[in-house]
N, C-alpha and C positions, 0 to 999 in steps of 0.2 A: 695635343695631347688628348688621350682618350679618356672619356669618362668611365668611371669605375661602377660596374652594376653589381648591386648585391641580391642574390636570391634566397627567399626565406621558403623552407618547405615544411610541410607537416606530415609525419610518416605514421602509418598505422601499422603496428607490428604485432602480430598474433603469438602470443607465448602460453604456454602451458607447463604443468607439472614441474613448476619452480620449487626447489627444497626450501623449507622454512629456515629462516635465521641465515639466509644464503644471499648471494648476490649472481647475477648472470651478466657478461658482457657481450654485447651484439656489436657487429660491425658493418657499416655500409661499404659495400665494394660494387664496383662497374661489372657489368654483365648484360645479357640479353633479356629484356623483359618479357614475361610469359603472357599471354593474352588470355585472361580470365573472363569467361564469360558467364559462369555460374554465379546466381543469385540466391540470397536466402529468402527474399521477399517476393511476393507477385507485385505486378506493375501497380495494381490499384491499392496494395497494402492490405488485402483482405486475407491473405494466408502468409505465413512465416514458417519456414520449414527447414530442418536440418537432418542430421542421421539419426536424431535421438527422439525428437518430437515433432509435432505439427500442431500449431496455432491458427486456429480460425477465429477473425474478428467479426461478429455480427453487425448487424447494420446499427444497433443499439449501443456498440461499443464492448459487449460482454465477450469473453473469450472461452473457446472451446479447445482444451489443450488434449491431444491425444500421445500417450507414451508409448513408442514403438517397441518398446522392449515387452511391456506387459499388455499391449493392446488395449489399454484402458482409456476411456475419455471422460473428462471432468468438464462440465459445462457451466455457463452462466457466472464465469469468473469475472472479478473486477467490476463491481457494482458499487458506486457511490450513493451513501445514504445520509440523509440530512433530516435532523428533527431539533426541536426548540429544546433548550435547557435553562430551567428557571430555578436551578439550585444553586451550588458554588464550587469553590476550587476543590473542596474535599470530595463531594458527591455528585453525581448527575442524576437529574430527574428531568423527564419531558413533561409537557404540560398535559393535562387530562385530556384525552380525545384526540392528540395531535398524531396526525398521519404522516409518515415517513414520506419523504420527496426523495424518489430514486432515479438514479440514471438511466436503468434500463426502461425508463417510460419515455425516453427522447431519442431522437436520431442523432447519433454521433457522426462527426467530421474525421475523415481520414487522410492523412499526407505522409508519403513515404519521405523520411528524413535521409535515411543513409542505407544502401542497398549494395552489398557484394557478397563474396565468397565467405568472408570470415565474420560478418556483422550485418544484422539488419534493423534499423529502427524505423518504428512507424508511430507517429503523432496521432493521438485519438483525443478530439475535443469535445467535450459535453458542456451544454450551457443550462444551469438549471435556475428557474425561477423561483426564488425563496424569499420569505419574510425578512425585512431588514432588520428586525429586533423583535423582543417580547413585546406585549402591549403595555399601555401606561399603568396597569394594575401592578405590574411586578415591581416598579419603583416604590409604589406605596405600600405593598406588603413587606419588602425589605426594610424599610424605613420603621415599620411598625414591629420588626423583628418576629414576624411570623413565620415560623419554621417550614422548611420548603415542604414537607409532606402535607401541610395545611394550605398551601397556597393555590389559588384558583386563577392565576394569571395565565394566559394564552400567549399567542404569537401575533404580531402585527398584521393587519390586513394589507398594508404596504408592501409591495415585493419588489425586488431588483434581481437582475441577472448576476450569477456566479459562474463565470467561466473556469473549467478545470481541464487544465492540458496534461495528458499523460503520454509519455514516451515509452513505448514498449519495445525492449531490446532483446533479440535472440541472437546467440554467439554460436559459431561453428562448433559441433559436436557437444553441446552442453544442452542439460536437461532442464536448467533453470532459466526462467523468464525474469529479466528484470524490469521494474518500473520506475520513472521518475515523474512525480506529479507536480505541477506548479500552478499557483492561483494568487490572485490577489482578494484577501478578505477583506470586505468592508462591512459585514452583516454581525449583528451582535445576538448574543443570548442563543447560541445554536451549537449542535456538534456534527462534524463531519466525519464518517468513516467510511473504509473501504471494505467490502465484504467479498468473502471468497467461500461460495458454497461448495461441500465436498461430496454429498450424497452418502457420507460415512455415518451410519447409527451405532455409535458406540459409547460407553458410559464415562470414559477418561480421555484426558488428552496429555501431552509434554510440552512444556515450556522452559526456554533456557531462564535459569534463575540465578540467584546468587550462589556460586560455587557449585551449582548442581543443575542437572536437567530433573526437573521436578515433575512428578504425575499429579494431576490434580482431577476431581470429579467435574463432570459436565454440568451437573444440577447442583443447586445449593442445598444446604441443610434446613429443615424446619424453623431453626432459630435464626435464619438468615433474615436481616430486617431492612436492608438496603433495597431500593426499588430495582436495581440491576446487580450484575455480577461481574464487573469489570476486574481482571487481575494485571499483574505486573510481570512483564517480559524483559528480557535483554536482547538476543539476536533472533529469537524465532519462536513459534508455537507450531504444534503439529497434532494432527488428527489421523489414526491410522487403525484398520483392523487386520486381521490375519492375513489378508491378500494384498493390500495396497495402503497408500496413504498421501497425505498432502502437507508440505511444510511450507508457511508463509514467514519469510525472512523479512527483517527490517533494520534499518539504520536509525537509532534514537527514537523510535516510536514505541514508547514503553507500556502504552496501556492496549489490552486486546478484552475480548469476551468472546466465549463459545457459546453460539446461540443455535441451539439445535443442532444442525450438521454443519454450521458455519463458522469460519474464522474471520472474526470482525476486527479490524485495526483501526484505533482511533488516530485521526490525522489531526483534528482540532476539536478543541473542547473551549468555548467562548463564553465566559461568564462576568458577572460584575462585581461580585463581592467574595471576600474569604471565606466567610462561613464561620460558625461556632462563636460562642462568646460574644454577641451582639451584633452591630451592623458595621462592617468595615468595608467600605467601597474599594474595590480594585479594578479601576478602568483599564490599566495594561493587560489584566486578564481577558478581555475580549478579544486580543491576538490580531488586531488589525495590522493589514500590510501583506506584502509580498511573502510567500512561503514556497519551500521547495521540500518534497518528501521523496525519499528513496526507500523500495522495499522489493519484494520478489516472491515468485511461486515456484514450486518445483514438486512433481509427482514422484513417486517411489513405488516399489513393489512389496514384497513380503517384509516383515517388520524390521529385520535386521538389515535391510538396504536403507533404512532411513537414517543412518549415523552418517552415510556419505552426504546427504542433503544438509545435516547438521553442520558439516565441515565446511560446505559452501557458504552457509548463513554466517559461520564464524569468519571465512576469509574476506566476505564483504565489508566486514568492519573496520579493516586497515588496508587502504589502497596501496598500490606499488609507490616506491619512490623512485622517480626517473630523474637522470642526469644526462 
């Protein structure tokens, strides 16, 4: 009696231009295998390239993306920024004289995870040495119900490594670069953002809001009292001028801020109190544990071409259902 052998295979199928609210049936048939030698990434993972874009990864893990249609290059993309946060769940405020800890100040480790003609994935690993929490003064000031604008607390002198793993994905014939960032947060009282400098000097930007794409000013009004100017988004935020633009998409990352020419997306805000109406400790708001974040960046040309990047950001909100 012969033993039965079961084979389990995982297939990667490239599909595009699927109609909305529809389905497509694909069949696996026997045939002659094609010998595909083309790959989207270089052997060392420093360059990812398709027919639309060229992505170059620097030693510090930042990206330079060239749009082959416009021949424009945007540099220093994908910078992780860590600062202290001594405010509350409502409002962010970093300690006075706190200096941001930036990922472009360290050497990143690169590893090619997947590389073929339809898709390339490179893992970029940063290790940031950051304070483990705020100093002891913050707990005292919060229990004394001192408003966050009057607090003098700083960050702890004790530090620990925060490992940030980011999977950079480029698909065949696509201008969009996808990111998946994973980390295990064991630090408290801090904020982690990812920065996308655009080199665009404009006065307004667009973001996906409730039932509309809203246009917002980049600068606050004289009556604005909050220390910073974070805003709410759904699927994306965009900066553009008369010739080119940059769209940063996201999945579930609802806070962003335009800082000069940079689209800054909040990944984590870790605080210890609710805020407002007295002292209400909220230890779970420190967001300790494993986290996975998904977002993207896409370059475009003249203003009317930005709508295609908006569609791509919307599409990323709902994955395919496969059976």
